[in-house]
C-alpha angles and dihedrals in degrees: 000000000000129000118200120205126182105241110257092024117150088248108078120212089241090059090054091049091051092049091046092053090051088052092053097259126132124224112234109169146349115219126184128204110216136184093253139356118269116258117235112248094013129098105231132185106217126202103227114209106176139014116213118196116196115207136175137188111278117242095193120105131235094031093290115147135185131232 
């Protein structure tokens, strides 16, 4: 499952991860969509457009989750 959030939205990615854990989902990865790729060897300020949180069903018992 993937959740897309506009960057700077009132809902923070950490809030989605907490709610997902409570719903029995496991957080896998956080991906950001930026205005351009970073350049190796250069410090770059990126304009982040979207946060994508990748989640899966938890396989652990008793409500325990990893991460």
